[in-house]
mmCIF file of the C-alpha atoms, coordinates in Angstrom:
data_MODEL
# 
_entry.id   MODEL 
# 
loop_
_atom_site.group_PDB 
_atom_site.id 
_atom_site.type_symbol 
_atom_site.label_atom_id 
_atom_site.label_alt_id 
_atom_site.label_comp_id 
_atom_site.label_asym_id 
_atom_site.label_entity_id 
_atom_site.label_seq_id 
_atom_site.pdbx_PDB_ins_code 
_atom_site.Cartn_x 
_atom_site.Cartn_y 
_atom_site.Cartn_z 
_atom_site.occupancy 
_atom_site.B_iso_or_equiv 
_atom_site.pdbx_formal_charge 
_atom_site.auth_seq_id 
_atom_site.auth_comp_id 
_atom_site.auth_asym_id 
_atom_site.auth_atom_id 
_atom_site.pdbx_PDB_model_num 
ATOM 1   C CA . MET A 1 1   ? -14.683 12.147  -14.125 1.00 0.00 ? 1   MET A CA 1 
ATOM 2   C CA . LEU A 1 2   ? -10.879 13.660  -13.350 1.00 0.00 ? 2   LEU A CA 1 
ATOM 3   C CA . VAL A 1 3   ? -10.095 15.566  -10.119 1.00 0.00 ? 3   VAL A CA 1 
ATOM 4   C CA . THR A 1 4   ? -6.128  17.161  -10.550 1.00 0.00 ? 4   THR A CA 1 
ATOM 5   C CA . GLY A 1 5   ? -4.244  19.799  -9.377  1.00 0.00 ? 5   GLY A CA 1 
ATOM 6   C CA . ASN A 1 6   ? -5.768  20.966  -5.953  1.00 0.00 ? 6   ASN A CA 1 
ATOM 7   C CA . VAL A 1 7   ? -4.070  21.131  -2.758  1.00 0.00 ? 7   VAL A CA 1 
ATOM 8   C CA . CYS A 1 8   ? -5.948  19.759  -0.299  1.00 0.00 ? 8   CYS A CA 1 
ATOM 9   C CA . LYS A 1 9   ? -5.049  20.549  3.506   1.00 0.00 ? 9   LYS A CA 1 
ATOM 10  C CA . GLY A 1 10  ? -6.210  19.844  7.115   1.00 0.00 ? 10  GLY A CA 1 
ATOM 11  C CA . ASN A 1 11  ? -9.512  17.764  6.142   1.00 0.00 ? 11  ASN A CA 1 
ATOM 12  C CA . ARG A 1 12  ? -10.647 14.079  7.226   1.00 0.00 ? 12  ARG A CA 1 
ATOM 13  C CA . GLN A 1 13  ? -10.626 12.943  3.725   1.00 0.00 ? 13  GLN A CA 1 
ATOM 14  C CA . GLY A 1 14  ? -7.854  15.035  1.345   1.00 0.00 ? 14  GLY A CA 1 
ATOM 15  C CA . ILE A 1 15  ? -10.189 13.457  -1.442  1.00 0.00 ? 15  ILE A CA 1 
ATOM 16  C CA . ALA A 1 16  ? -12.965 11.005  -0.900  1.00 0.00 ? 16  ALA A CA 1 
ATOM 17  C CA . ALA A 1 17  ? -14.082 9.731   -4.104  1.00 0.00 ? 17  ALA A CA 1 
ATOM 18  C CA . GLN A 1 18  ? -16.906 7.432   -3.501  1.00 0.00 ? 18  GLN A CA 1 
ATOM 19  C CA . GLY A 1 19  ? -19.191 4.945   -6.470  1.00 0.00 ? 19  GLY A CA 1 
ATOM 20  C CA . GLY A 1 20  ? -18.695 5.830   -9.667  1.00 0.00 ? 20  GLY A CA 1 
ATOM 21  C CA . ALA A 1 21  ? -17.153 4.735   -12.540 1.00 0.00 ? 21  ALA A CA 1 
ATOM 22  C CA . ASN A 1 22  ? -14.170 5.828   -14.663 1.00 0.00 ? 22  ASN A CA 1 
ATOM 23  C CA . VAL A 1 23  ? -12.280 8.492   -11.820 1.00 0.00 ? 23  VAL A CA 1 
ATOM 24  C CA . ALA A 1 24  ? -9.254  9.610   -12.676 1.00 0.00 ? 24  ALA A CA 1 
ATOM 25  C CA . ILE A 1 25  ? -7.059  11.232  -9.505  1.00 0.00 ? 25  ILE A CA 1 
ATOM 26  C CA . VAL A 1 26  ? -4.098  12.656  -10.649 1.00 0.00 ? 26  VAL A CA 1 
ATOM 27  C CA . GLY A 1 27  ? -1.318  15.350  -9.972  1.00 0.00 ? 27  GLY A CA 1 
ATOM 28  C CA . ASN A 1 28  ? -3.208  16.431  -6.576  1.00 0.00 ? 28  ASN A CA 1 
ATOM 29  C CA . LEU A 1 29  ? -1.413  17.750  -3.030  1.00 0.00 ? 29  LEU A CA 1 
ATOM 30  C CA . LEU A 1 30  ? -3.187  15.862  0.313   1.00 0.00 ? 30  LEU A CA 1 
ATOM 31  C CA . GLU A 1 31  ? -1.234  17.328  2.973   1.00 0.00 ? 31  GLU A CA 1 
ATOM 32  C CA . GLY A 1 32  ? -2.151  16.725  6.946   1.00 0.00 ? 32  GLY A CA 1 
ATOM 33  C CA . ASN A 1 33  ? -5.384  15.350  6.388   1.00 0.00 ? 33  ASN A CA 1 
ATOM 34  C CA . SER A 1 34  ? -6.177  13.559  9.380   1.00 0.00 ? 34  SER A CA 1 
ATOM 35  C CA . GLU A 1 35  ? -8.121  10.136  7.686   1.00 0.00 ? 35  GLU A CA 1 
ATOM 36  C CA . ASP A 1 36  ? -6.799  9.360   4.721   1.00 0.00 ? 36  ASP A CA 1 
ATOM 37  C CA . GLY A 1 37  ? -4.791  11.254  1.513   1.00 0.00 ? 37  GLY A CA 1 
ATOM 38  C CA . ILE A 1 38  ? -7.159  9.615   -1.139  1.00 0.00 ? 38  ILE A CA 1 
ATOM 39  C CA . GLU A 1 39  ? -10.448 7.116   -0.484  1.00 0.00 ? 39  GLU A CA 1 
ATOM 40  C CA . ALA A 1 40  ? -11.417 5.411   -3.002  1.00 0.00 ? 40  ALA A CA 1 
ATOM 41  C CA . TYR A 1 41  ? -14.715 3.873   -1.860  1.00 0.00 ? 41  TYR A CA 1 
ATOM 42  C CA . HIS A 1 42  ? -16.761 1.491   -4.067  1.00 0.00 ? 42  HIS A CA 1 
ATOM 43  C CA . LEU A 1 43  ? -15.133 2.121   -7.518  1.00 0.00 ? 43  LEU A CA 1 
ATOM 44  C CA . ASP A 1 44  ? -14.747 0.409   -11.384 1.00 0.00 ? 44  ASP A CA 1 
ATOM 45  C CA . ARG A 1 45  ? -12.231 1.008   -13.695 1.00 0.00 ? 45  ARG A CA 1 
ATOM 46  C CA . PHE A 1 46  ? -10.116 3.956   -11.696 1.00 0.00 ? 46  PHE A CA 1 
ATOM 47  C CA . LEU A 1 47  ? -6.861  6.066   -11.805 1.00 0.00 ? 47  LEU A CA 1 
ATOM 48  C CA . ILE A 1 48  ? -4.984  7.401   -8.872  1.00 0.00 ? 48  ILE A CA 1 
ATOM 49  C CA . SER A 1 49  ? -1.816  8.613   -10.114 1.00 0.00 ? 49  SER A CA 1 
ATOM 50  C CA . GLY A 1 50  ? 0.938   11.577  -9.625  1.00 0.00 ? 50  GLY A CA 1 
ATOM 51  C CA . ASN A 1 51  ? -0.294  12.916  -6.376  1.00 0.00 ? 51  ASN A CA 1 
ATOM 52  C CA . VAL A 1 52  ? 2.102   14.128  -3.369  1.00 0.00 ? 52  VAL A CA 1 
ATOM 53  C CA . ILE A 1 53  ? 0.381   12.633  -0.022  1.00 0.00 ? 53  ILE A CA 1 
ATOM 54  C CA . THR A 1 54  ? 2.315   13.434  3.213   1.00 0.00 ? 54  THR A CA 1 
ATOM 55  C CA . GLY A 1 55  ? 1.488   13.935  7.214   1.00 0.00 ? 55  GLY A CA 1 
ATOM 56  C CA . ASP A 1 56  ? 3.452   15.282  9.494   1.00 0.00 ? 56  ASP A CA 1 
ATOM 57  C CA . ASP A 1 57  ? 7.115   13.759  10.885  1.00 0.00 ? 57  ASP A CA 1 
ATOM 58  C CA . GLY A 1 58  ? 5.547   12.871  14.217  1.00 0.00 ? 58  GLY A CA 1 
ATOM 59  C CA . LEU A 1 59  ? 3.499   10.614  12.324  1.00 0.00 ? 59  LEU A CA 1 
ATOM 60  C CA . THR A 1 60  ? 0.000   11.803  13.900  1.00 0.00 ? 60  THR A CA 1 
ATOM 61  C CA . GLU A 1 61  ? -1.945  12.551  10.797  1.00 0.00 ? 61  GLU A CA 1 
ATOM 62  C CA . MET A 1 62  ? -3.459  9.765   8.226   1.00 0.00 ? 62  MET A CA 1 
ATOM 63  C CA . THR A 1 63  ? -4.637  7.205   10.573  1.00 0.00 ? 63  THR A CA 1 
ATOM 64  C CA . GLY A 1 64  ? -6.151  5.273   8.048   1.00 0.00 ? 64  GLY A CA 1 
ATOM 65  C CA . ALA A 1 65  ? -4.101  5.401   4.991   1.00 0.00 ? 65  ALA A CA 1 
ATOM 66  C CA . GLY A 1 66  ? -1.878  7.315   2.370   1.00 0.00 ? 66  GLY A CA 1 
ATOM 67  C CA . ILE A 1 67  ? -4.543  5.794   0.186   1.00 0.00 ? 67  ILE A CA 1 
ATOM 68  C CA . HIS A 1 68  ? -7.076  4.014   0.767   1.00 0.00 ? 68  HIS A CA 1 
ATOM 69  C CA . VAL A 1 69  ? -9.402  1.477   -1.462  1.00 0.00 ? 69  VAL A CA 1 
ATOM 70  C CA . GLU A 1 70  ? -12.300 0.122   -0.212  1.00 0.00 ? 70  GLU A CA 1 
ATOM 71  C CA . GLU A 1 71  ? -16.261 -1.382  -0.088  1.00 0.00 ? 71  GLU A CA 1 
ATOM 72  C CA . PRO A 1 72  ? -15.107 -3.169  -3.490  1.00 0.00 ? 72  PRO A CA 1 
ATOM 73  C CA . SER A 1 73  ? -13.409 -1.516  -6.127  1.00 0.00 ? 73  SER A CA 1 
ATOM 74  C CA . SER A 1 74  ? -12.150 -3.784  -8.782  1.00 0.00 ? 74  SER A CA 1 
ATOM 75  C CA . ILE A 1 75  ? -10.075 -2.613  -11.781 1.00 0.00 ? 75  ILE A CA 1 
ATOM 76  C CA . GLY A 1 76  ? -7.565  0.261   -10.734 1.00 0.00 ? 76  GLY A CA 1 
ATOM 77  C CA . ALA A 1 77  ? -4.516  1.476   -10.783 1.00 0.00 ? 77  ALA A CA 1 
ATOM 78  C CA . ILE A 1 78  ? -2.441  3.307   -8.428  1.00 0.00 ? 78  ILE A CA 1 
ATOM 79  C CA . THR A 1 79  ? 0.910   4.055   -9.608  1.00 0.00 ? 79  THR A CA 1 
ATOM 80  C CA . GLY A 1 80  ? 3.393   6.800   -8.897  1.00 0.00 ? 80  GLY A CA 1 
ATOM 81  C CA . ASN A 1 81  ? 1.988   8.644   -6.250  1.00 0.00 ? 81  ASN A CA 1 
ATOM 82  C CA . LEU A 1 82  ? 4.275   10.009  -3.368  1.00 0.00 ? 82  LEU A CA 1 
ATOM 83  C CA . ILE A 1 83  ? 3.190   8.911   0.129   1.00 0.00 ? 83  ILE A CA 1 
ATOM 84  C CA . GLU A 1 84  ? 5.348   9.976   3.512   1.00 0.00 ? 84  GLU A CA 1 
ATOM 85  C CA . CYS A 1 85  ? 4.840   10.103  7.593   1.00 0.00 ? 85  CYS A CA 1 
ATOM 86  C CA . ALA A 1 86  ? 1.399   8.375   7.472   1.00 0.00 ? 86  ALA A CA 1 
ATOM 87  C CA . ALA A 1 87  ? 0.204   7.234   11.362  1.00 0.00 ? 87  ALA A CA 1 
ATOM 88  C CA . GLY A 1 88  ? -1.620  4.621   9.578   1.00 0.00 ? 88  GLY A CA 1 
ATOM 89  C CA . TYR A 1 89  ? -0.693  2.749   6.022   1.00 0.00 ? 89  TYR A CA 1 
ATOM 90  C CA . GLY A 1 90  ? 0.627   3.588   2.737   1.00 0.00 ? 90  GLY A CA 1 
ATOM 91  C CA . VAL A 1 91  ? -1.516  1.955   0.535   1.00 0.00 ? 91  VAL A CA 1 
ATOM 92  C CA . LEU A 1 92  ? -4.705  0.139   1.772   1.00 0.00 ? 92  LEU A CA 1 
ATOM 93  C CA . ILE A 1 93  ? -6.780  -1.845  -0.739  1.00 0.00 ? 93  ILE A CA 1 
ATOM 94  C CA . GLU A 1 94  ? -8.702  -3.761  2.189   1.00 0.00 ? 94  GLU A CA 1 
ATOM 95  C CA . GLU A 1 95  ? -11.686 -4.797  -0.920  1.00 0.00 ? 95  GLU A CA 1 
ATOM 96  C CA . GLY A 1 96  ? -10.514 -4.858  -4.348  1.00 0.00 ? 96  GLY A CA 1 
ATOM 97  C CA . ALA A 1 97  ? -10.011 -7.240  -7.138  1.00 0.00 ? 97  ALA A CA 1 
ATOM 98  C CA . TYR A 1 98  ? -7.758  -6.258  -10.723 1.00 0.00 ? 98  TYR A CA 1 
ATOM 99  C CA . ILE A 1 99  ? -6.018  -3.532  -9.221  1.00 0.00 ? 99  ILE A CA 1 
ATOM 100 C CA . THR A 1 100 ? -2.124  -2.860  -9.969  1.00 0.00 ? 100 THR A CA 1 
ATOM 101 C CA . VAL A 1 101 ? -0.099  -0.990  -7.367  1.00 0.00 ? 101 VAL A CA 1 
ATOM 102 C CA . THR A 1 102 ? 3.015   0.427   -9.026  1.00 0.00 ? 102 THR A CA 1 
ATOM 103 C CA . GLY A 1 103 ? 6.162   2.766   -9.013  1.00 0.00 ? 103 GLY A CA 1 
ATOM 104 C CA . ASN A 1 104 ? 4.735   4.434   -5.802  1.00 0.00 ? 104 ASN A CA 1 
ATOM 105 C CA . THR A 1 105 ? 7.115   5.335   -3.155  1.00 0.00 ? 105 THR A CA 1 
ATOM 106 C CA . VAL A 1 106 ? 6.320   5.127   0.397   1.00 0.00 ? 106 VAL A CA 1 
ATOM 107 C CA . ARG A 1 107 ? 8.182   6.602   3.465   1.00 0.00 ? 107 ARG A CA 1 
ATOM 108 C CA . LYS A 1 108 ? 8.060   6.261   7.064   1.00 0.00 ? 108 LYS A CA 1 
ATOM 109 C CA . VAL A 1 109 ? 4.008   4.664   7.892   1.00 0.00 ? 109 VAL A CA 1 
ATOM 110 C CA . ALA A 1 110 ? 3.359   3.104   11.207  1.00 0.00 ? 110 ALA A CA 1 
ATOM 111 C CA . LYS A 1 111 ? 1.949   0.378   9.872   1.00 0.00 ? 111 LYS A CA 1 
ATOM 112 C CA . HIS A 1 112 ? 2.089   -1.715  6.123   1.00 0.00 ? 112 HIS A CA 1 
ATOM 113 C CA . GLY A 1 113 ? 3.386   -0.207  3.548   1.00 0.00 ? 113 GLY A CA 1 
ATOM 114 C CA . ILE A 1 114 ? 1.752   -1.589  1.049   1.00 0.00 ? 114 ILE A CA 1 
ATOM 115 C CA . ARG A 1 115 ? -1.142  -4.223  2.309   1.00 0.00 ? 115 ARG A CA 1 
ATOM 116 C CA . TYR A 1 116 ? -3.439  -5.813  -0.220  1.00 0.00 ? 116 TYR A CA 1 
ATOM 117 C CA . GLY A 1 117 ? -6.461  -7.681  1.328   1.00 0.00 ? 117 GLY A CA 1 
ATOM 118 C CA . ASN A 1 118 ? -8.433  -7.794  4.961   1.00 0.00 ? 118 ASN A CA 1 
ATOM 119 C CA . ASP A 1 119 ? -7.813  -10.420 7.692   1.00 0.00 ? 119 ASP A CA 1 
ATOM 120 C CA . ALA A 1 120 ? -11.442 -11.689 6.231   1.00 0.00 ? 120 ALA A CA 1 
ATOM 121 C CA . ASN A 1 121 ? -10.159 -11.844 2.717   1.00 0.00 ? 121 ASN A CA 1 
ATOM 122 C CA . ASP A 1 122 ? -13.086 -10.083 1.559   1.00 0.00 ? 122 ASP A CA 1 
ATOM 123 C CA . ASN A 1 123 ? -12.304 -10.003 -2.438  1.00 0.00 ? 123 ASN A CA 1 
ATOM 124 C CA . GLY A 1 124 ? -9.036  -8.575  -1.711  1.00 0.00 ? 124 GLY A CA 1 
ATOM 125 C CA . ARG A 1 125 ? -7.619  -10.578 -4.687  1.00 0.00 ? 125 ARG A CA 1 
ATOM 126 C CA . ASP A 1 126 ? -6.039  -10.441 -8.361  1.00 0.00 ? 126 ASP A CA 1 
ATOM 127 C CA . GLY A 1 127 ? -3.510  -7.858  -7.390  1.00 0.00 ? 127 GLY A CA 1 
ATOM 128 C CA . THR A 1 128 ? -0.268  -6.856  -9.212  1.00 0.00 ? 128 THR A CA 1 
ATOM 129 C CA . ILE A 1 129 ? 2.473   -4.893  -6.591  1.00 0.00 ? 129 ILE A CA 1 
ATOM 130 C CA . THR A 1 130 ? 5.178   -3.979  -9.131  1.00 0.00 ? 130 THR A CA 1 
ATOM 131 C CA . GLY A 1 131 ? 8.075   -1.396  -9.029  1.00 0.00 ? 131 GLY A CA 1 
ATOM 132 C CA . ASN A 1 132 ? 7.623   0.162   -5.471  1.00 0.00 ? 132 ASN A CA 1 
ATOM 133 C CA . THR A 1 133 ? 9.795   1.639   -3.142  1.00 0.00 ? 133 THR A CA 1 
ATOM 134 C CA . VAL A 1 134 ? 8.877   1.449   0.553   1.00 0.00 ? 134 VAL A CA 1 
ATOM 135 C CA . VAL A 1 135 ? 11.057  3.034   3.151   1.00 0.00 ? 135 VAL A CA 1 
ATOM 136 C CA . SER A 1 136 ? 10.688  2.858   6.997   1.00 0.00 ? 136 SER A CA 1 
ATOM 137 C CA . ALA A 1 137 ? 7.360   0.746   7.309   1.00 0.00 ? 137 ALA A CA 1 
ATOM 138 C CA . ASP A 1 138 ? 6.596   0.361   10.886  1.00 0.00 ? 138 ASP A CA 1 
ATOM 139 C CA . ALA A 1 139 ? 8.153   3.187   11.602  1.00 0.00 ? 139 ALA A CA 1 
ATOM 140 C CA . GLY A 1 140 ? 7.132   3.155   15.378  1.00 0.00 ? 140 GLY A CA 1 
ATOM 141 C CA . ASP A 1 141 ? 9.650   0.042   15.688  1.00 0.00 ? 141 ASP A CA 1 
ATOM 142 C CA . SER A 1 142 ? 7.080   -2.463  17.436  1.00 0.00 ? 142 SER A CA 1 
ATOM 143 C CA . ALA A 1 143 ? 7.734   -4.889  15.470  1.00 0.00 ? 143 ALA A CA 1 
ATOM 144 C CA . THR A 1 144 ? 4.136   -5.612  14.088  1.00 0.00 ? 144 THR A CA 1 
ATOM 145 C CA . TYR A 1 145 ? 4.113   -3.990  10.402  1.00 0.00 ? 145 TYR A CA 1 
ATOM 146 C CA . SER A 1 146 ? 5.352   -4.844  7.479   1.00 0.00 ? 146 SER A CA 1 
ATOM 147 C CA . GLY A 1 147 ? 6.776   -3.387  3.758   1.00 0.00 ? 147 GLY A CA 1 
ATOM 148 C CA . ILE A 1 148 ? 4.010   -5.163  2.048   1.00 0.00 ? 148 ILE A CA 1 
ATOM 149 C CA . CYS A 1 149 ? 1.730   -7.421  3.489   1.00 0.00 ? 149 CYS A CA 1 
ATOM 150 C CA . VAL A 1 150 ? -0.307  -9.799  0.799   1.00 0.00 ? 150 VAL A CA 1 
ATOM 151 C CA . ILE A 1 151 ? -3.523  -11.531 2.754   1.00 0.00 ? 151 ILE A CA 1 
ATOM 152 C CA . GLY A 1 152 ? -5.473  -12.236 -1.030  1.00 0.00 ? 152 GLY A CA 1 
ATOM 153 C CA . ASP A 1 153 ? -5.421  -14.389 -3.170  1.00 0.00 ? 153 ASP A CA 1 
ATOM 154 C CA . ARG A 1 154 ? -3.959  -14.646 -6.624  1.00 0.00 ? 154 ARG A CA 1 
ATOM 155 C CA . VAL A 1 155 ? -1.588  -11.564 -6.291  1.00 0.00 ? 155 VAL A CA 1 
ATOM 156 C CA . ALA A 1 156 ? 1.847   -10.807 -7.740  1.00 0.00 ? 156 ALA A CA 1 
ATOM 157 C CA . VAL A 1 157 ? 5.026   -8.933  -5.480  1.00 0.00 ? 157 VAL A CA 1 
ATOM 158 C CA . VAL A 1 158 ? 7.351   -8.479  -8.402  1.00 0.00 ? 158 VAL A CA 1 
ATOM 159 C CA . GLY A 1 159 ? 10.594  -6.116  -8.297  1.00 0.00 ? 159 GLY A CA 1 
ATOM 160 C CA . ASN A 1 160 ? 9.677   -4.057  -5.568  1.00 0.00 ? 160 ASN A CA 1 
ATOM 161 C CA . ARG A 1 161 ? 12.818  -1.962  -3.423  1.00 0.00 ? 161 ARG A CA 1 
ATOM 162 C CA . LEU A 1 162 ? 11.942  -2.479  0.481   1.00 0.00 ? 162 LEU A CA 1 
ATOM 163 C CA . ASP A 1 163 ? 14.463  -1.196  2.984   1.00 0.00 ? 163 ASP A CA 1 
ATOM 164 C CA . ASP A 1 164 ? 14.372  -0.701  7.011   1.00 0.00 ? 164 ASP A CA 1 
ATOM 165 C CA . CYS A 1 165 ? 10.930  -2.233  7.462   1.00 0.00 ? 165 CYS A CA 1 
ATOM 166 C CA . ASP A 1 166 ? 10.699  -3.585  10.738  1.00 0.00 ? 166 ASP A CA 1 
ATOM 167 C CA . LYS A 1 167 ? 9.120   -6.884  11.003  1.00 0.00 ? 167 LYS A CA 1 
ATOM 168 C CA . TYR A 1 168 ? 8.676   -8.629  7.138   1.00 0.00 ? 168 TYR A CA 1 
ATOM 169 C CA . GLY A 1 169 ? 10.115  -6.933  4.250   1.00 0.00 ? 169 GLY A CA 1 
ATOM 170 C CA . ILE A 1 170 ? 7.395   -8.749  2.568   1.00 0.00 ? 170 ILE A CA 1 
ATOM 171 C CA . HIS A 1 171 ? 4.928   -11.176 4.288   1.00 0.00 ? 171 HIS A CA 1 
ATOM 172 C CA . VAL A 1 172 ? 2.694   -13.387 2.707   1.00 0.00 ? 172 VAL A CA 1 
ATOM 173 C CA . HIS A 1 173 ? -0.242  -13.875 4.937   1.00 0.00 ? 173 HIS A CA 1 
ATOM 174 C CA . ALA A 1 174 ? -1.972  -17.720 6.202   1.00 0.00 ? 174 ALA A CA 1 
ATOM 175 C CA . ASN A 1 175 ? -5.066  -16.347 4.273   1.00 0.00 ? 175 ASN A CA 1 
ATOM 176 C CA . ALA A 1 176 ? -3.006  -15.466 1.198   1.00 0.00 ? 176 ALA A CA 1 
ATOM 177 C CA . ASP A 1 177 ? -3.032  -18.194 -2.104  1.00 0.00 ? 177 ASP A CA 1 
ATOM 178 C CA . ARG A 1 178 ? -1.333  -18.622 -5.189  1.00 0.00 ? 178 ARG A CA 1 
ATOM 179 C CA . THR A 1 179 ? 0.903   -15.255 -4.480  1.00 0.00 ? 179 THR A CA 1 
ATOM 180 C CA . LEU A 1 180 ? 3.947   -14.990 -6.411  1.00 0.00 ? 180 LEU A CA 1 
ATOM 181 C CA . VAL A 1 181 ? 6.993   -12.818 -5.296  1.00 0.00 ? 181 VAL A CA 1 
ATOM 182 C CA . LEU A 1 182 ? 9.351   -12.473 -7.696  1.00 0.00 ? 182 LEU A CA 1 
ATOM 183 C CA . GLY A 1 183 ? 12.963  -10.642 -8.127  1.00 0.00 ? 183 GLY A CA 1 
ATOM 184 C CA . ASN A 1 184 ? 12.290  -8.242  -5.364  1.00 0.00 ? 184 ASN A CA 1 
ATOM 185 C CA . GLN A 1 185 ? 15.178  -6.124  -3.434  1.00 0.00 ? 185 GLN A CA 1 
ATOM 186 C CA . VAL A 1 186 ? 14.935  -6.567  0.616   1.00 0.00 ? 186 VAL A CA 1 
ATOM 187 C CA . TYR A 1 187 ? 17.066  -4.995  3.102   1.00 0.00 ? 187 TYR A CA 1 
ATOM 188 C CA . GLN A 1 188 ? 16.516  -5.519  6.662   1.00 0.00 ? 188 GLN A CA 1 
ATOM 189 C CA . TYR A 1 189 ? 15.573  -3.136  9.591   1.00 0.00 ? 189 TYR A CA 1 
ATOM 190 C CA . VAL A 1 190 ? 18.422  -2.091  10.838  1.00 0.00 ? 190 VAL A CA 1 
ATOM 191 C CA . GLY A 1 191 ? 17.063  -2.704  14.208  1.00 0.00 ? 191 GLY A CA 1 
ATOM 192 C CA . THR A 1 192 ? 15.967  -6.014  15.761  1.00 0.00 ? 192 THR A CA 1 
ATOM 193 C CA . CYS A 1 193 ? 13.523  -7.700  12.843  1.00 0.00 ? 193 CYS A CA 1 
ATOM 194 C CA . GLU A 1 194 ? 11.737  -11.083 11.435  1.00 0.00 ? 194 GLU A CA 1 
ATOM 195 C CA . ALA A 1 195 ? 13.121  -11.967 8.462   1.00 0.00 ? 195 ALA A CA 1 
ATOM 196 C CA . PRO A 1 196 ? 13.265  -10.322 5.242   1.00 0.00 ? 196 PRO A CA 1 
ATOM 197 C CA . ILE A 1 197 ? 10.464  -12.646 3.694   1.00 0.00 ? 197 ILE A CA 1 
ATOM 198 C CA . GLN A 1 198 ? 7.653   -14.408 5.051   1.00 0.00 ? 198 GLN A CA 1 
ATOM 199 C CA . ASP A 1 199 ? 5.737   -17.181 3.789   1.00 0.00 ? 199 ASP A CA 1 
ATOM 200 C CA . ASP A 1 200 ? 2.613   -18.303 5.376   1.00 0.00 ? 200 ASP A CA 1 
ATOM 201 C CA . GLY A 1 201 ? 0.423   -18.593 2.899   1.00 0.00 ? 201 GLY A CA 1 
ATOM 202 C CA . THR A 1 202 ? -0.156  -21.405 0.589   1.00 0.00 ? 202 THR A CA 1 
ATOM 203 C CA . ASN A 1 203 ? 1.288   -22.171 -3.001  1.00 0.00 ? 203 ASN A CA 1 
ATOM 204 C CA . THR A 1 204 ? 3.396   -19.112 -3.214  1.00 0.00 ? 204 THR A CA 1 
ATOM 205 C CA . GLU A 1 205 ? 6.300   -19.482 -5.704  1.00 0.00 ? 205 GLU A CA 1 
ATOM 206 C CA . GLU A 1 206 ? 9.465   -17.201 -4.643  1.00 0.00 ? 206 GLU A CA 1 
ATOM 207 C CA . ALA A 1 207 ? 12.150  -16.903 -7.013  1.00 0.00 ? 207 ALA A CA 1 
ATOM 208 C CA . HIS A 1 208 ? 15.365  -14.401 -7.729  1.00 0.00 ? 208 HIS A CA 1 
ATOM 209 C CA . ASN A 1 209 ? 14.442  -12.378 -4.567  1.00 0.00 ? 209 ASN A CA 1 
ATOM 210 C CA . ILE A 1 210 ? 17.529  -10.530 -3.286  1.00 0.00 ? 210 ILE A CA 1 
ATOM 211 C CA . THR A 1 211 ? 17.943  -10.372 0.926   1.00 0.00 ? 211 THR A CA 1 
ATOM 212 C CA . ALA A 1 212 ? 20.324  -8.909  3.058   1.00 0.00 ? 212 ALA A CA 1 
# 
């Protein structure tokens, strides 16, 4: 199934894909939706690519996420999307496996820019987060949320650029195991922040990251 070229404004979810396989959501404009820009619910083999997903500058819209993956979804790619001005997360993968998040731009979101896994660690595993730009995560300045947060197991965080993220640039959660953090550029928040990279996980490998 291909969903492409649509303009969706002022809905609860801009696009909600619930159940099924071989779904592609490509090249849509999602603007001013109240909960999620795109919801991917229980999908298998999916692509979310080249979409423009925006809320309002006051951060009252998209209270869930720009892109929200839930109810075990697997074998997917989230690539080349622009997400900005969300009251929730930029990209939120709650329950997903074998998902690549690559080449997205996330700007000015109130929670984590990209989060892989949930607090119960239910099936948020085996993913890759690579080549993304995250600017101004935790835009509410509460020092609660980070640019990238990994909660699941066996997730690679490689070659991302993070700037002006309020708590940590990258946070490896205590529930995370076997995380790779490699070759990222992390520039700290201009105000008070905790650290560019915080590792609370198990068996984390860190190398060649640039922090300032």
